[in-house]
N, C-alpha and C positions, 0 to 999 in steps of 0.2 A: 387458219385465220383466227379461230377462236383462241388458240394458244397465244397468238401475237397480241390479241386484245387483252388477254389476262396478264401477259407480261407488261403491256403498256399501262394497265390499271395499277399493277403493283408499283411501277416506277413513279406514277403520279401520286400514289398514296405515300410513297417513301419521301418524295421531295414536295412537301405540302405547300411551302411558301411559293415555289415556282408554279405549282399547279394552280394555286389560288390566284396568282397574278395573271397568268395567261388565260385562264378560264373566265375570270371576271372581266378582263379587258375585252375579250372577244364577245362576252355576253352583252356588255354595254353597247358595243358596236352593232351587234345583231338586233338588240331591242330597238335601238334608234332607227336602224334601217327598216325593220319591220313596221314600225309606226309610221314613218315617212312614206314608205311605199304603199302602206295600207291607205293612207290619205290620198295618194295619187290614184290608186285603184278605185277608191270610192268616187273620186272626181270623174273618172272615165266610165263609171257604171250608171250614171244618172239616166233615169227613165227607161232603162233596158227591161224593166219589169212589165211595161205596158204591152199588151198583146199586139202583134203586128206594128210595133213602134216605127218600123221603117216606112209605113204608109201614113204616119201622122206627122203633120207639119204645123209650125207656128207661122201665122201670117204677120209679117213685119212691114213697117213703113219707114221711109226716110224723107224728110222734108228738105227740099233744095233751097234752104234759107241759111245763109252764113251764120246767123245768130244761134242756130240750133246745132252747129257743128256737123261732124260726119257720122255720128252714131245712128243706129237703127232702134226704133221703138215698136212696141206692140201696136197692132192696127186697131181701127175704130169699128164700131158696130155697123155703120153703113158698108164698110168693106166686107164684113162678114155676109151681109145680105146680098151684096153683088156677087160674091163667090158662089152662094147658093143659087143665084139666078143665072149662072153661067150655062146651064144646060148640061153640065158634066155630072157624072155620078160621084157626088162628094157629100160628106157630112160636115157640119160646122157647129161650133159651140163657142159662146163667150165664156170667159173665166174671170170673174170679178170678185176680188177678195175684200171683205168688209169685216169690221168688228161688230159683234152683237152682244148685248147685255140682256140677261133675262133672270127672272126670279124663279128659283126652284125651292119650294117650301118657304123657309124663312130667310134663305140666303140668296144674294144676288151674285151671279157668276158671269164672267166675261169669257168669250171664246170666239174663234174665228169662223165666219160664215162665208162660203163661196157660192156665188150665184152663177148658175150655168143654164144652158139650154137642154131640153130633153135628149138631144143627140149625144150629150156627154156620156150617157150610159153606153151607147154603142161604140163610141170612139175609145174610151179609156177602160171600159169593162171592169169596173171595180167589183170586188167580191162581196156579195150580199150575205150577211150572216143571218138576218131576220128581217121580215117585213117586205115592203114593195118599193123599190127605188123609183120605178116609173111614176108611182103615185106621189112620191116625195118631190119629184121634179116638175110635176104638172099641176098639183093642187095648191092653190094659194095658202100660205101659212104652214105648209107641211115641211118637215126637215128630215134629212138623213144624217145620222150621227156616226162617226167612227167609234170603234169599240173603246178606244182610250177616252174619247170625249164623253161617251155614255157613262163610263166609270167616274170621270171627273165631275160630271153634273149630278148624277143620281146615285153613284156608288155601286151600280150594278150594270149588267149588260142587257137584261131583258126589259127594255124600255119602250118597245113599240106600243103606241097608244098613249104614252105619257105626254104631259103638257108642260109648257113653260110660259110664264107671264112676261111679256115684253112691254115696251112703251106704248100703252094703249092698244095692245093686240095680244092674242093668245096663240101660241105656236104648238103644233102637235108633232110628235116623232112618228114618222111613217116607216123608217127603215134603219137598220144598224149595219154598218159596213166594216170590213176588215181594215185594220190599220195599214197604211202604206209603208213601204220601205223608206228609210231615211234619204236615200239617193233619188229624190224626185224634185223636179222644178215646178210641179203642180201640187203642192201640199194643201191639204184641207183638213179641217176639224169637223165641219158640217157642210152639207150641200142642200141647196134649195133652188127652185126655179126663179128665173129672172122676173117673170110676171107674177109677183106676189107682193105682200105688204112691206117687204124689206127695202124696196125702192119706191120713192114717191113717183106718182104718175108723171108729173112734170119733168122730173129728172130723167126718168126712163125715156120719155118722148124726146127730150133734148139729145140724149145719147144716140138714139136711133136715127136722128136727123143730121148730127154734126159729123161731117167728114173730117178726119184728122184728129178728133178728140179721143184721147186714149183713156178709157175708163177701166180697162183691164186687158186681158189677152184674148186672142182669137186663135182657135185651133181648128185645123181642117184634117179630115181623113179622106184621102183619095182612094176611092174604090176601084176595083179592076176596070180598066178601060178609060179611066179619067186622064185628061190631058192637062197637066199643071199649067202649061203656057196659056191654054184657053181660059182657065180660071183667072189667071192674072190679067189677061187681056180684058176680061169683062169687068174686073175691079177697076182697071184704068179707065174704061169707058164710063163707068158710073161716076168716077171722080171728075172727069172732064165735063160731065153734064151737071155737076153740082154747083150750088151758089158760091161755094168756097172758091172755086176756080173762076167762075164767070163774073162774079161781082166783088167779093171781099178781097181777093188777092189778084185781080185781073192785071194790075200793073206789073206785079212781080212775075206772073205767068208769062206775060208778053216779053219780059226781059230774058227769059230762059232760052229763047231761040228754038222752040220746038220740044225741049225736054219737058218731062212731066214735072208738075209742081211737087207731087208726092210720088216717090217710087215705091214699088212693092216687090217683095220676094217671099218665097216659101223657104223657111229654115227647118231642116229635119229636127224632130223632137229630141232625138238622141244627141244632137249637137248644141242644144239650147244652153246647157249649164256652162259650157266652155266657149260659147260664141263670143269672140273678141269685139264684135261690132255692136252687140246688144247693150243698151243702157242698163247698168246694174244698180242705179241709185235706189230703186225701190223693189228690187227683185233679187232672189238668191242666185248668185253667179260666182263662177270660179275663173281663174286666170290660167289659160292653157300653158303659156310660157312659164308662169310661176310653178305649175305642176311639174313641167319638165325640169325646171331648176331644182325643185325639191328632190326629184328622183336622182338627179346628178349628185346632190349633196348626200343623199342616202348611200349611193354607191361609193362616194369618196370616203365617208365615215367607215363603211365596212372595209374598204381597201386599206385605210389607215390602221384599223384594228388588226386586220390580217397581216399587214406589214410589220406591226409590232411583234406579232406572234412569230413570223418568219425570222425576224432579227434575234429574238430571244431563243428560239429553237435552234438557230444556227450556232449561236454562242454556246448553247448547251451541248450541241453535237461536237463542237471542237473540244469541249471539256471531257467528252466521253470517248476520245480517240483510242485510248488504251483499251477500254472495254470493247470497242468495235474491232480493234486489232486482235484481241484474244479470241473473239467469236470467229474471226476469219481464220486464225491459226488452228482452231478446233474444228474447222471444216465447214463453217457456214458459207453458203453460196451467196452470190450477189443478189439473186431474187429473194433469198431469205432475209438478208439484211434490209433490202428495200421494203419488203413486206412488213417487217417489224416497225420501221420508222413511219411508214404510211399509216399503219394501224394506230400508232400512238397519236399521229396528227388527226386522223379521223375521229378517234375517241375524244380527244380534247375538243374538237369543233362540235361534235354532236352533244357532248355535255354542255358546252357553252350555248348551243342553240336552244336546248331545253331550258336552261337558266334564263336565256334572253327572252324566250317566249313568256316565262313567268314574270320577268321584269316588265315586259310590254303589257301584260294583263293587269299588273298592279298599277302601272302608270297610265292606262287607257283613260280613266275618268279625268285625270289632270290634263292629258293631251287633248281630249275632246273639248274640254272647257277652254283650252288655249286657242284651238282653231275654230271654236264656235260651230262645230259640226257634230251631229249625232252619228257616230261610226258604229252601226249596228251589225255589220257583217265582217268585222275584222278577223274574227277567229273561226271562220268557216272551215270545213274539212279540207277544201282545196287550198286555202291559204296556209293551213298548218302543214299539209303535205309538201307544198312548194318550199316552205321554210326549212323543213327537215331535209329535203333534197338539196337545198342551197347549202345547208350545213355539211352534208356529205361531200358535195363538190368542193366546198371551201377547204375541207380537210385534205382532200387529195391535192388541190392546187397549192395550199400553204405548206404542205409537207414535201412538195417536190424538191425544193432547194435544200432543206436539211438532209433529205434522203440522198440527193446527189453529192452533198458534202461528205456524207458517211461512206458512200461507195468509193469516193476518191481517196479515202484514208489508206496510206501505205502501212501495212502491218509492221514491217521491220523498222521503219523510221519512227512510228508511234511508240513501239516497245522500247526503242533506244532513247526516247525522249526528245526526238528532233521534229516531231510532226504536230506540234500543238498550235499551229497558226493556219489561217485560211489563205487561199490564193489571193493575189492582187485583184483578179477579176471578181471574186466573191466579195471582197471588201468594198470595191467600187459599186457593186450592185446594191449592197446594203446602204451605202451612203446615198445612192440615188433614191432609194425608197424613203430615207429620212428627209431628203430634199423635198420630195412630194408631200410628206407630212407637214413640213414647215410652210411650204407654198400654200397648201390648203388652209392651214390655220391663219396665216396672214391675210389671205384673200377673204375668208369668211369674216374675220374681225373687221377689216376695213369696210366691207360691204354692209355689215350690220350697223356700224357706226353711221354710215351715210344714210341708210334707210331710216334709222331712228332719228337722226338729226333732221332729215327732210320732213318726217312725220310730225316732229315737235314744231318745226318751223311753220308747216302748213296749218296745224291745229291752233297755233297761237297768232296767226295773222290778224291784224286789226280789222274787224268787220265794219268799222265806221261808227261803232257805238259800244258801250260797255255792257257785255252780256252777264256780268257777275250778279247783279240783283234781279235778273229777268227770269221769269218762269213761263212755261208753256203748258197748255192743257187743251186737248181736242174737245170741242163742243159736240154734243150728241147730234144736234141739228145745225141751224145757222141762225143768224140774228133776226130772221123773219119770225122765228118761234118766240112767242111772248115769254116763255119760261127762260129762254136764253137771255133775253133782255133783262128780266127780273133778276136772274142770277148775276149778270154783269153788274147791275146796280148794287146788289148786296156785297159783291166782292170789292167794289170801289169804296164801300163804307167800312171795310175791315181796318182796324187800327194799324195792322202790319203792312197794308197795301198803299202804295203811293199813286197808283194809276192802273187802269185796265183798258185794253183795246182788243179788237178782233181783226183778223186778217186772214189771207191765204197762208199756206205753209211758207214761212219766210226763207227757206233754204232750197228752193227749186223754182226753175222757170218752166220746165217741161215744154208743152206746146201751147202755153198761155201767151200767145203772140198777137199783137195788134199792129196793123199797118196804118201809119198816120202820115199826113203831109202838111207842111207849113204852106202859107200863102205864097204862091209863085215858086215853090220848091218841088222836089221829087219825093216820092213815098219812102219812108224809112220804117224798118221793122223793129219794134220795141217789145221787150218783155213786159208783161201785163200783171199788175198786182192789185187785187181788190183789198181795201183796208177800211177800217172805221175811222172817223175823224180824230180819234185819240191816238192813232198809231204812232205818229212822229213824236208826240209829246211823251208817250210812255217809253219810247226808245231813247229819248233825250237827244233828238236830232235837231240841229239848228239849220236854217235855210242858207244856201249859198247866195240866193237872190230871191226877192219877193217874200212870200210867206208860205208856210206849210199848212196842212189841214188843221182846223181848230174847231172843237165841238160847238163853240159859241157862234161860229160863222158858217159852218158847213153842216148840212144834214145828209142823211143817207139817201142814196139814189138821186143825187143831183148831177146829171150827166154833163152839165155845161162847164165844169171845172176839171182841171187836171194838173197834177204835179209831176214833173219829170226830173230825172237825175242829171248830173252834169254831163255824163257821157251821151245821154239822149239829146241834150241841147247842142252838143258838138255835132252829133250825127245828123240832126235836122238842119244844120247849116247856120246856126246863130253865131254871131261874132263873139258873144260873151253870154254868160248866164243872165246878166241884167237885160240884154237885148231880147231875150225870150219872153220876159214878163209882159203879160197882156196880149200876147200874140194868140192867134187862133189856129188850132189844128183840126183838120177834117179827114174823114176816111176817104181813100181813093174811090172815085166813082160817085162821090157826093152822097153816099149812104149815111143816114143819121145826121144829127145836128153837129155843128162845130163845137169844139171844146177850147175854152180859154185857159192858157197857162197862167196859173196864179203863183207858182213858185218853182224853184229849182232846188232839189235836195242834193246833198253830197252823194257820191257813189258809195253805196253800201254793198257788202259782200253777200250775194245771194247764191253763189256757187262755190265749189271747192277750188283749191289752188290748181287743180288740173285744167280748169277752164278759164278762159278770159271772162271778166265780169261784163255783163251785157248792159246796154242802154235800157232804161226802165221807165215805164209810165205807171204812176199810181193813181187809182181812181177810187172814189168812195162808193161802196156798195154794201148791202146788208146780206148778200149771199156768201158770207164768210163764216167759218166755223172753227177758228183756232184762237183760243184765248192767249193773250200775251199780257203778263202781269208784272209790274215793277214793285218789288218789295222795298220797304223802308230800311229795315236793318237786317233782319234774319229771314232769308228766303225760305228756309226749311219750316219755320214757324208759320209763314204766310201760306206755304203749300198745305200744311196740316189744316189750317183754318178754311182754305178753299175746299178741301176734300170733305170737311165737316158740313159745309153748306150744301154740297151737291145733292145728297139724298132728299132734301126738302123739295127739290124741284123734279128730280128724276129718281124716284125711289126704286125703280126696277133696273137701274143702270149703274155702272161703276165709272170711276174717274181716276186717272193717274196724272198727277202734276209733276212735271220734269223741269230740271234746270236747263235753260236754253243752251248753255255752253256744252253740256253733255249731249244734248240732242244733235247739235252740229258736229261734234267730234265723232259720235257713233255713226252718224249718217254718212260722213265723207271719208273718215280715216280709220275706221275699225279694221279694214282689211290690211292697211299698211302697218298698223300696230301689231296685228297678229303676225304679219311677215317678219317684223323686226324681232318679236319674241322668239319665233321659230329659228331665225338666223342666229339670234343670240345664244339659244340653247345649243345649236349645232356648233357655234364657235367655241363654246366652253368645252364641249365633248372633244372637238378636233384638237383644241389646245392641250387638253389633258392627255390625249393619245400621243400627240407630238412630244409632250414633255416626257412621257414614259419611254418613247422611242429614243429620245436623246439620252435619257438616263441609262438605258441599256447600252447604247453605243459608247457613251462615256466610260462605262464600266469596262467594256471590252477593250476600248482604246488604251486605257491605262494598263490593263492586264497585258495587252499585246506589246506595249512599248516599255515594259518594266525594265528590261536590261538597258535600253537606250537611256531612260531616265536616270538609272543608277550610274552609268558611265558619265553622263553629263555632270552629275553631282560630284563624282570623284574628281572630275577635271575643274571643279570650282563653280559650277552653275548654281545660282541662288534660287530661292523659292519663287521670285518673280519670273525668272527665266523659265522655270519648270511650268509655272502656271500659264505663261504665254504659249508654251509648247502645246499644252493641252487645249488652250482656248483657240489657237490658230485654226485647228481643224474645224471647229464648230463655227467660227466666224466665216469660213469659206462656205460651209453648208448653209448658213443663214443668208449669205449673199446670193447663193444660187437659188435658194427658195424665194427670196425677194424678187430676183430677176424673172422668175416664172409666175409667182402668185400675184404680185402687185399690178403688173400690166393687165392681167385678166380681171382683177378686181376693179381697176379703173374703167375698163370697158363695160363691166356689169353696172357700175355706178352711173356712168353716163347714160346707159340705156334706161335705167330706172328713172333717173331725173328727167329724161326726155319726155316722159308722160305728164309733166307738170308745166303749166303756163308760168307759175311763179316758183322758182327754185331757191332752195336755201344756198347760202354761200359755202358750198362744199368744195373746198380746194384739195390740195395735197395733204392736208392735215390728217384725214382719215387713213390714208396710206401710211403716213409717218407713224401714227399711233399703232397701226397694225404691225409695222416693222418693230417698233419699240417694245410692244407687248410680246412679240415673238422672241426678241432678244432677252427679255426678262425671263420668259419661260425656259429658254436654253440655258441662261445663267443659273437659274434655280435648279434645273435638272442636272447640270454638269458640275456644279460647285462642289458637291460632296466628293466626287472622284478627283477633281482637280486638287482639293485640299489633301486627299489621301496620297496623291502623287508627290505633293510638296513635303509631306511628313514621312515619306518612304525612307527606311533605313537601309543603306547599301549592303551592310553585312548580312541582314536577314534575306534580302532579295537575292543576292548572289548565292547564298547557301541553298535557297530553294531552286 
């Protein structure tokens, strides 16, 4: 075997152009496959590092309200308390992520703070490098920093006992924790207890009382002997006894016919990242079907690269028939011939595998940035060993057909010059492989175009107002803080600012739902938005009927007035928007005072194109903490001016001002854009591989039909006829590839678009472009050999 490898190495070194082409082609395929499969492996490895992760669950809830759709969201704090009160051996913790700004020396640093219960330490068992984690989670104002956060803030790891200056409070570092693996759905930079200065007492008390209000996640660890059904049953009992069910939504509960108003389930921690039912708007989530699709694409690209190698190696084997015949005449046995050809194939594939791993290592930073994931365990010993084993298996499988072709060489015919062609079966087998290449390239191109077009369509849908001059910035507190009000007034006086308002996050409804009823009507569930009186003016919204909020007429916290959108007017049963003006809305059950409708606003886009846009009620409140600023001319200049004002009011905190258009795009369509880029890269690679396969097949086709072409020329065939002769074969291959690849692409496109409530007009043009680009690739790859056939001189060809 070593001798066979040495012979194979000499042959590769002798024919350097062939060696470079086959090795580089395989290396690109292997590198692409390694990166894509590494991403898939990363997705399926989430949270496996948590000790006894099979006992850890996320408590999820689903509201039986049509307005909220079919998705599941993380449960509320009262649900956590009910789980603990079930009498079962269970541990529970909240997991609430917040941003924290603090001064370290002369610098103000921003980092993420996660508020948890003391049981977090027992459930997740983070590795403590220094200090006391129990103290960090139980003492108010104490923090536990990860190693990376300690270096980020202090430039060193030994920070136990160090302090940070926050907004009117001093925090102390009680512990340093090891950094988590990247594959976690519970990432944190710092930990602290819920009962500390990081949550206002009023906010914490409201969270602990409000059933259905999602402030974060709830995790449970079922200890031995725990009955998960008993835990869920007690959560349901707590819900049924709450004011949410008995008073606030009593009418909706009665209409459910005995079903729970909120359903609960325990979702295994290991399934959280790929859970298709869990709302991913504000959480790190992956798409299970998308991962399977990427795995299929990785396998296809590797198959295409291997197919090219098989095609080229087979053509090379046919050119070596005399060499094979001589070896057989000199006494080489069939096993010896087979061993040599398999050794050559294995050698090529192993060298390509090593080069592919090098390419993957060099491209990993670009790939990680593309998919927006930190892939920290791509080059583990297991992954490297599996890739080398794949290269070995690939060499054996890819070398099987060239080896079989070599074994079938008839020595006497080859030495007599009559055996320089392959069998019809072999030719059709290689044509079939080329069809697979073309079908894959067409399908990927068409699917990429559809995904990119839908993403562009969704991200450019009219939100009902012009987002171009609008900026957003999160307020440290809310409008009840006099510093926020003072900052708002200073921003409004900036020369580059045309207006400033405060509101809830404008691109999510979440569980902010209110049930309202018109006089003599039935209750309707509306999305609820708290805004300042300047909100509609800053956005440039005009009323459909009545008037919208006006700072001159409306003050904060006036509960007697409400603005609804046009969808809400229809849902409440008004004959027209004008008919709604002046009418009174009340809460079912008579709780609270009535609210008079003063205006109807047009339907604004608060959700992504995947969801139907909800009916909305807007009300004026000061418990809002999102600045919305309209710039006069240059939004970037206005952003810089706002950031310069911020330290005057909040010297120990940071501020990041963002363009509203970018916030909406990143929030709703970042995953779609990444998918389009991945598919685009895969399409380019697949098309390049297909082009190379066509080039090889065209070269061999012209070589195989040399005598036929010469005879046709001798009988008067012109260049056009010769060109059509060569092109006819590839036209049939393109047609067969289209018949296979385009229907599959159509099904994939329909499935993808089915997830959107508002779809782009994606008709058959994406399939047509995929076919057209494939034709261009085939034409470019086969043109050189078609021209060579046209210029072929009969005298020289017959002499050869």
